[in-house]
C-alpha positions in Angstrom: 88.3 111.5 153.8 90.4 114.2 152.2 92.0 113.5 148.9 94.1 115.2 146.2 92.5 114.9 142.8 95.2 114.8 140.2 94.8 114.9 136.4 97.4 113.4 134.1 97.1 114.8 130.6 99.0 112.5 128.3 98.9 114.6 125.1 100.4 114.3 121.7 102.6 117.3 121.1 104.4 118.3 118.0 108.0 119.6 118.1 108.0 123.4 117.2 104.2 123.8 117.1 104.1 125.8 120.3 100.7 127.4 119.7 99.2 124.0 118.8 100.8 122.5 121.9 99.5 125.4 124.1 95.9 124.8 122.8 96.2 121.1 123.6 97.3 121.9 127.1 94.5 124.4 127.7 91.8 122.0 126.3 93.0 119.2 128.6 93.2 121.6 131.6 89.6 122.7 131.1 88.4 119.1 130.9 90.3 118.4 134.1 88.8 121.4 135.9 85.3 120.2 134.9 86.1 116.9 136.8 87.2 118.8 139.9 91.0 118.3 139.6 93.2 120.0 142.1 96.2 120.0 139.8 96.9 119.0 136.2 100.2 117.5 135.1 101.5 117.6 131.5 104.5 115.8 129.8 108.1 116.9 129.7 108.8 119.8 127.3 105.1 120.0 126.5 105.5 123.6 125.3 108.2 122.9 122.7 107.5 119.2 122.0 110.1 116.5 122.7 112.9 116.2 121.6 113.5 119.6 120.0 117.2 118.7 119.3 119.3 121.5 117.8 116.4 123.9 117.7 117.4 124.5 121.3 120.5 126.1 120.0 118.5 129.0 118.4 117.9 132.0 120.6 114.6 132.7 118.7 113.3 129.3 119.6 114.0 129.8 123.3 112.4 133.2 123.3 109.3 131.9 121.5 109.0 129.1 124.1 109.2 131.7 126.9 106.5 133.9 125.4 104.3 130.8 124.9 104.7 129.7 128.5 103.7 133.2 129.8 100.7 133.3 127.4 99.6 129.9 128.6 99.9 131.1 132.3 97.6 134.0 131.5 95.1 131.9 129.6 95.0 129.3 132.4 93.8 131.8 134.9 90.9 130.4 136.8 92.0 126.8 136.2 93.6 124.4 138.7 97.4 124.7 139.0 99.2 123.3 136.0 102.6 121.5 136.0 103.9 121.9 132.5 107.2 120.8 130.9 109.1 123.7 129.4 112.6 125.2 128.8 114.0 127.9 131.1 116.9 130.2 130.2 118.7 131.8 133.1 122.3 132.3 131.9 122.1 128.5 131.1 119.4 126.5 129.5 117.4 124.1 131.7 114.9 121.3 131.0 112.2 122.4 133.5 108.7 122.0 134.9 106.8 125.2 135.5 103.9 125.5 138.0 101.3 127.9 136.6 98.5 129.4 138.8 96.4 132.5 138.9 97.8 133.9 135.6 101.5 133.5 136.5 104.5 131.1 136.7 104.7 130.6 140.4 107.5 128.1 140.6 110.1 126.3 138.4 111.8 123.0 138.9 115.0 122.2 136.9 115.6 118.6 135.9 118.6 117.2 137.7 119.5 114.0 135.9 120.1 114.6 132.2 120.1 111.4 130.1 122.9 111.2 127.6 122.7 107.7 126.2 120.8 105.8 123.5 118.5 108.3 121.8 119.1 111.0 124.4 121.5 114.0 124.0 120.4 116.3 126.9 123.9 117.1 128.0 124.3 118.7 124.5 121.8 121.3 125.4 120.9 121.6 129.1 122.5 122.3 132.4 121.4 120.1 135.3 119.4 121.6 138.1 120.5 121.0 141.7 117.5 122.0 143.9 114.5 119.9 144.8 111.1 121.6 144.8 108.0 121.0 147.0 104.9 123.1 146.3 101.8 123.1 148.4 98.7 122.5 146.2 95.3 122.2 147.8 97.0 122.0 151.1 99.2 119.0 150.1 102.9 119.0 149.8 103.7 118.0 146.2 107.3 117.3 144.9 108.0 117.9 141.3 110.5 115.9 139.2 111.2 115.4 135.4 111.5 112.0 133.7 115.1 110.7 134.3 115.0 112.0 137.9 112.8 109.0 138.7 115.3 106.4 137.5 117.7 107.0 140.3 117.1 105.6 143.8 118.8 108.5 145.4 118.1 112.0 144.2 115.1 114.4 143.8 112.4 112.0 144.8 114.0 111.0 148.1 115.0 114.6 148.8 111.5 115.8 148.3 110.0 113.0 150.4 112.4 113.9 153.2 111.3 117.6 152.8 107.7 116.5 153.5 106.2 115.7 150.1 103.3 113.3 150.2 102.9 113.2 146.5 105.6 113.3 143.8 104.7 114.4 140.3 107.1 113.1 137.6 106.5 114.5 134.1 107.9 112.5 131.2 108.7 112.1 127.5 109.8 108.5 127.9 110.0 106.7 124.5 108.7 103.2 123.8 110.4 99.9 123.1 108.8 96.5 123.4 108.5 95.3 127.1 109.7 98.7 128.5 106.2 99.3 129.9 106.5 96.6 132.5 110.2 97.4 133.4 109.3 101.1 133.9 106.3 100.2 136.0 108.3 98.0 138.3 110.9 100.8 138.8 108.2 103.5 139.6 106.4 101.2 142.0 109.7 100.8 143.9 110.3 104.5 144.0 106.8 105.1 145.5 107.2 102.3 148.1 110.8 103.1 149.1 110.0 106.8 149.7 106.4 106.3 151.2 104.9 108.7 148.7 102.2 108.6 146.1 103.8 108.8 142.7 102.1 110.5 139.7 103.8 109.6 136.4 102.5 111.4 133.3 104.0 110.5 129.9 103.8 112.0 126.4 102.1 110.0 123.7 102.6 109.9 119.9 105.4 109.7 117.3 108.3 112.0 116.7 110.7 111.0 114.0 112.1 107.6 115.0 110.6 107.7 118.5 107.2 106.7 119.7 105.9 107.8 123.2 103.5 105.3 124.6 101.6 107.2 127.2 100.8 104.6 129.9 100.6 107.3 132.6 100.3 105.9 136.1 99.4 106.8 139.6 100.8 104.7 142.5 99.9 104.8 146.1 102.5 104.9 148.9 102.8 101.1 148.9 103.7 101.0 145.2 100.2 99.8 144.0 98.8 101.1 140.8 95.6 103.0 141.5 95.1 104.6 138.0 96.4 103.9 134.5 96.3 105.8 131.2 95.8 104.4 127.8 98.6 102.9 125.7 99.4 104.7 122.4 96.5 107.1 122.7 95.9 110.5 124.2 94.1 110.3 127.5 93.2 112.4 130.6 93.6 110.3 133.7 92.0 111.6 136.8 92.6 110.0 140.2 92.0 110.7 143.9 95.0 110.3 146.1 94.1 109.6 149.8 96.5 112.1 151.4 95.5 111.3 154.9 96.4 107.6 154.5 99.8 108.7 153.1 100.4 111.0 156.0 99.5 108.1 158.4 101.9 105.8 156.7 104.7 108.4 156.8 104.2 108.8 160.5 105.0 105.1 160.9 108.0 105.3 158.7 111.1 105.8 160.8 113.4 106.0 157.8 112.0 109.4 156.8 112.5 110.8 160.3 116.1 109.6 160.4 116.8 111.0 157.0 115.5 114.4 158.0 117.8 114.3 161.0 120.8 113.4 158.9 122.9 115.3 156.3 122.4 113.1 153.3 119.7 115.0 151.4 119.4 118.3 149.6 117.1 120.9 151.1 114.1 121.7 148.8 112.7 125.0 147.8 109.1 125.3 149.1 106.4 127.3 147.5 102.8 127.7 148.6 100.3 127.6 145.7 96.8 126.8 147.0 95.2 125.7 150.3 92.8 123.1 151.6 92.3 119.8 149.8 88.9 118.8 148.6 86.6 116.2 150.2 85.5 113.0 148.4 81.9 113.8 149.1 82.0 117.3 147.6 83.2 116.2 144.1 81.6 114.1 141.4 82.8 110.4 141.7 85.3 109.2 139.1 84.5 106.3 136.8 86.6 103.2 137.4 89.3 102.7 134.8 91.2 99.6 133.7 94.3 98.8 135.7 95.4 96.0 133.3 98.8 96.5 131.6 98.9 96.3 127.8 99.9 93.2 126.0 103.4 93.5 124.6 102.7 92.2 121.0 99.6 94.3 120.5 101.3 97.4 122.0 104.3 96.9 119.6 102.0 96.8 116.6 100.2 99.9 117.8 103.5 101.6 118.2 104.3 101.0 114.6 100.9 102.4 113.6 101.3 105.5 115.8 104.9 106.1 114.7 103.9 105.9 111.0 100.8 108.0 111.3 102.5 110.8 113.2 105.7 110.9 111.0 103.6 111.2 107.9 101.1 113.8 109.2 103.5 115.9 111.3 105.9 116.0 108.3 103.1 117.5 106.2 102.3 114.5 104.0 98.8 113.1 103.3 99.2 109.8 101.4 101.7 107.0 100.9 102.9 104.5 98.3 103.9 101.0 99.3 105.6 98.6 96.8 103.8 95.3 97.3 105.7 92.1 96.4 103.4 89.4 97.8 105.8 88.8 100.6 105.3 89.2 104.3 107.3 92.4 104.8 105.4 94.5 102.3 102.1 93.0 103.5 102.6 94.1 107.2 103.8 97.5 106.0 100.6 97.9 103.9 98.5 96.8 106.9 100.2 99.3 109.2 99.9 102.1 106.7 96.1 101.5 106.3 95.6 101.3 110.1 97.6 104.5 110.5 96.2 106.6 107.6 93.1 105.0 106.3 92.8 103.0 103.1 92.0 106.0 101.0 95.4 107.5 101.8 97.4 104.3 100.8 98.3 103.1 97.3 99.8 99.8 96.6 102.2 99.3 93.7 102.9 95.9 92.1 106.1 95.9 90.2 106.5 92.3 88.9 109.6 91.2 87.0 110.3 88.1 84.8 111.2 86.3 88.1 108.0 87.2 90.0 105.9 84.1 90.7 102.2 84.0 89.8 101.6 83.1 93.5 103.3 86.4 94.6 101.3 88.4 92.1 98.1 86.8 93.3 99.0 87.4 96.9 99.5 91.1 96.1 96.1 91.5 94.5 94.5 89.6 97.4 96.3 91.9 100.0 95.1 95.1 98.3 91.5 93.8 98.1 91.6 92.8 101.8 93.0 96.2 102.8 90.6 98.1 100.5 93.4 100.1 98.9 93.9 101.2 95.3 96.5 99.1 93.5 98.7 100.0 90.5 100.4 97.3 88.5 103.6 98.3 86.6 105.5 95.3 85.2 109.2 96.2 84.9 110.2 93.8 82.1 110.6 96.4 79.4 112.8 98.7 81.6 114.7 95.6 83.0 115.5 94.3 79.5 116.6 97.7 78.4 118.8 98.2 81.4 120.5 94.8 81.0 121.0 95.6 77.3 122.7 98.9 78.2 124.9 97.1 80.7 125.7 94.1 78.5 129.1 95.2 77.4 130.2 95.6 81.0 128.3 92.7 82.5 129.1 90.3 79.7 127.1 87.2 78.8 127.7 85.4 82.0 125.3 85.6 85.1 125.6 89.2 86.3 125.2 88.0 89.9 124.1 90.3 92.6 124.7 93.4 90.5 122.3 92.1 87.9 119.7 91.2 90.5 119.9 94.7 92.1 119.0 96.3 88.7 115.4 95.1 89.3 115.3 96.6 92.8 116.6 99.9 91.6 114.1 100.0 88.7 111.3 99.5 91.3 112.8 102.2 93.4 112.9 104.6 90.5 109.3 104.0 89.6 107.8 104.2 93.0 109.7 107.4 93.7 108.4 108.8 90.4 104.9 108.1 91.5 105.6 109.9 94.8 107.2 112.9 93.1 104.2 113.2 90.8 101.6 113.0 93.6 101.4 116.0 95.8 102.0 115.5 99.6 102.9 111.9 99.2 105.8 109.7 100.3 107.1 106.2 99.9 107.1 103.7 102.8 109.9 101.2 102.5 109.5 97.6 103.5 112.9 96.3 104.7 113.1 94.7 108.2 115.8 94.9 110.8 117.3 91.5 109.9 117.8 92.6 106.3 119.1 96.0 107.3 121.6 94.4 109.7 123.0 92.1 107.1 122.8 94.4 104.1 120.2 92.2 102.5 118.5 95.3 101.0 119.4 97.3 97.9 120.8 100.8 98.3 118.9 103.1 96.0 116.5 100.3 95.3 114.1 98.9 97.9 115.7 101.2 100.5 114.5 104.4 98.9 111.6 106.2 100.5 110.6 108.6 103.2 110.0 106.3 106.1 111.2 102.7 106.9 108.2 101.4 108.9 109.7 98.0 110.0 113.4 99.0 110.0 113.7 98.0 113.7 111.5 94.9 113.5 113.4 91.6 113.2 112.0 89.1 110.6 110.8 86.7 113.3 108.8 89.5 114.9 107.4 90.5 111.5 105.8 87.0 111.4 104.4 87.3 114.9 103.0 90.8 114.3 101.4 89.6 111.1 99.7 86.7 112.9 98.6 89.2 115.6 97.1 91.6 113.1 95.1 88.8 111.5 93.4 88.2 114.9 92.0 91.7 114.7 90.8 91.2 111.1 92.3 88.8 108.5 93.9 91.3 106.1 97.3 89.5 105.4 97.0 86.5 103.1 98.0 83.3 104.8 100.2 82.4 101.9 102.3 85.5 102.5 102.9 84.4 106.1 103.6 80.8 105.4 105.7 80.7 102.2 109.5 80.7 102.4 110.7 84.3 102.1 112.3 85.2 98.8 113.5 88.4 97.0 112.5 86.7 93.7 115.4 88.4 91.8 116.5 85.1 90.1 114.9 81.7 89.4 114.2 79.7 92.6 115.8 82.3 94.9 115.2 82.0 98.7 116.5 84.2 101.5 118.3 81.2 103.0 120.5 81.1 100.0 122.2 84.3 101.3 121.3 84.3 105.0 121.1 81.9 107.9 117.5 80.9 108.7 115.9 83.8 110.5 115.3 81.9 113.7 119.1 81.5 113.9 120.0 84.9 112.5 117.8 87.1 114.7 119.2 86.1 118.1 122.7 86.6 116.8 121.8 90.1 115.6 120.2 90.9 118.9 123.3 89.7 120.8 125.7 91.7 118.6 123.7 94.8 117.8 121.6 95.4 120.9 123.8 93.8 123.6 127.2 94.5 122.1 128.4 91.0 122.8 131.7 89.7 121.3 132.0 86.7 119.1 133.2 84.6 122.0 130.3 85.6 124.2 127.8 84.9 121.3 129.2 81.4 120.8 129.0 80.9 124.6 125.3 81.4 124.2 125.2 78.3 122.0 125.5 79.8 118.5 127.6 78.2 115.8 130.9 80.1 115.6 131.2 80.2 111.8 127.6 81.4 111.5 128.1 84.1 114.2 131.3 85.3 112.6 129.6 85.5 109.2 126.7 87.6 110.7 129.1 89.9 112.5 131.0 90.5 109.3 127.8 91.3 107.4 126.6 93.7 110.1 130.0 95.5 110.1 130.3 95.7 106.4 126.9 97.3 105.8 127.0 100.2 108.2 127.4 102.6 105.2 124.1 101.3 103.8 122.2 101.9 107.0 123.6 105.4 107.3 121.8 106.2 104.1 118.5 104.6 105.0 115.3 106.5 105.9 114.3 106.9 109.6 112.0 104.2 111.0 110.0 103.4 114.2 112.2 102.4 117.1 110.6 99.3 118.9 113.7 97.5 120.2 116.0 98.6 123.1 118.7 99.5 120.5 117.7 100.6 117.0 120.0 101.4 114.0 120.5 105.1 113.6 120.6 107.6 116.5 120.4 104.7 119.0 123.5 102.9 117.7 126.3 105.1 116.4 129.4 103.5 114.8 132.1 104.9 112.5 131.9 104.0 108.8 135.6 103.6 108.4 137.0 101.3 111.0 139.3 98.3 111.2 137.6 96.9 114.4 135.6 93.7 113.6 134.2 92.6 117.0 136.3 89.4 117.2 
C-alpha cells in the first residue's frame, strides 16, 4: 500500500526572532526526515512569528523575513519538502506558504481569506491571494491553504480538490479559547469529508501577548475521521501515513468532483511538480500509535493560562515575578499558575496585610506559599496606611471616607509591590483581578490593577473556582479555605463582594451575554435574568471601560476578551438599553 508520510511540526515561534524560528524549523525538519517523512508542514507565518502586527509596516522587517526564508531553503537542502508560513512581497504584501525543496523556494501560495474580526487585523497589512495551488510531492497531488481558508465551505480547499488534490495541507496560527478545540475539529472534519480529501491541519503552539496558540494539530482521512492528533499546549512533531490509494479510490466513486470539474464554479489552480513516487509502508519504519483523544476543556484552559503566562514573561525578557497574595482565591490561582509556568524559584509571594485583614486570610497566605514552595515576603501596610489617611484627613474629613478611603490601601499595595519589581532585575508583577471584577470596575486603578501581566483578566469568577478545584486534583496547592470562604476585598470591617456586586453565579452569565454576545438588556432579561440587576451590570460594564483600557494585557481564554478582542469608545452616550 502506497502512502504519503506527512509530518506536522507544531512549534512555538517568537515574533521577530527570525533566526531562532529558522533554527526551530530546521531542527523539526531533521527529526521528520529521520522518520521518513515525505513532507513537513509548519505553522502560519512561522518565519516571522504570529502576529507580527505593525512590524509588517517596516520595509526592513519584510526584507529580513525574505532573507531568512532564502537562507532556510538553502540550509534545508537534502531534507523533505517543507511547507513554511512566511510573508511575500510582490508590489503588495501577502500572508503566504512557501514550498522549499532542493535549496530553493519552488512554489508560493497566497492566503485568500484574510480574517479581520476579533483579534485579527489581516486586512490592515495583507492583500488577499486569488489562485489555488496544487504541488506534486512524492507523486501525490497536495493542495496548500492557510488558516482562515479552511473556515469557508467554498474556496481554496474545494478548488484544489477539484483540481485533483488528494491531500490538503492547512497551516495555521489559530488562537485558543475554551471549547474552540472541539468546534474547530468538527469544521475541519466536514471540510475533509465534503471534498473527499485527506486534510492535514498544523497549528502553532505557545503564547504571544494576550493570545495562546494551542497546537492540537490534526490529520483527517477523506471521510473526516481523525487519524493523528498533536499535543495540546505543547510543541510536538506529529507524523502520520495517509493512504493515498484509498483516497484516490474514494474520489473515483465521488461523482460530485467529476461534475464540479466539468462546470465553471471553481478557480483553476497553479500546479507545480516537486518530487516523484510516494513511499511504501513496508520500506519505512513503522510509526508509534498516538492518542486520538481530544483534550478536556477545563484542564486545557488551565494549561492555556500557564503557557500564556510562561511565554509572555520569558519572551518579554523577564525571569521572575511577584504576586501579591491576599489569602483569597484569585491570588491563590495566580500564584499556582505562576509556579507551574516559571518554577517556584522564580516566583515571590508578597503579603500586604492591613488593619482589616483577617487572621484567617493571613494564615491562608502563609499556607499557600508553603504549598507552592515559594519565597514569601510579609510587608504590613498599617504605618503607610495611617500616614496616608492622616495626610488626607483635611480633605476626607472625620466621616467614613467610603470607596476612596478603601482604595488607599489597594494603591499602597500597588506602590510596594511595584517597588519590589523595580528593585529586582528582570522581574515583573502579575496582577490578580478576574474578568468579573474587570467587567464591573471592582478593581482599583493604580492599585491592584498595576503590574505587567493580568493572568486571569479573562477568567470569570465562577471559572476561577472551577480551575482552582481542577488544579487541586493534580496536587493540592490551593488551601480549601481560600476556595470555600465568601470572597472579600477586606478593605473595611466585614466587607464581602456581594455588598457591591450581585452573586457571581448571577453576575457572570449577564457579563457573558452583554460582553461576549453583545445582547441588549431586553434580550438578557428574556434569558430569565432580573431586569434591575441586568441593567445595573450593564451600567457598571459601560462605566468602567476607561479602567480596562489602562489595564495590563492578559491571557485570552473566552471567545471575546477585553482589549483587542472587544473595542469600544471611551466617550459615548450609548448605554445598551
